[in-house]
Phi, psi and omega in degrees: 000138179285153177269151175249152187283337186257129177300324183288333178291319179294323179296322177294323178291330179285347181091015172283132182277133180297144181297139181235015180301314181293323183291318180294320178290322181293316176294323175297318180296311182298323180293315183296312178301319179295312181297322179296318177292325176292321178294322179291326179297315183289326180283339188292321179068021184286129174078003184286130173076022181270350178094336179278128184297325179286326185285347179285346176281151182278196182269349183242309183279135181289000000 
């Protein structure tokens, strides 16, 4: 078997799965921030019932 110059290539050839901890944490943080921003958007009540079609939209969601 030939040797590879990169250590990560050798780990992949050996069948080792790359670490995904940082990716999972980043996706979880983005999910929590997204849900929190939607909750703040719905709870703000800005422009609700003013009669103007544009003002019924909140400050974050289009």
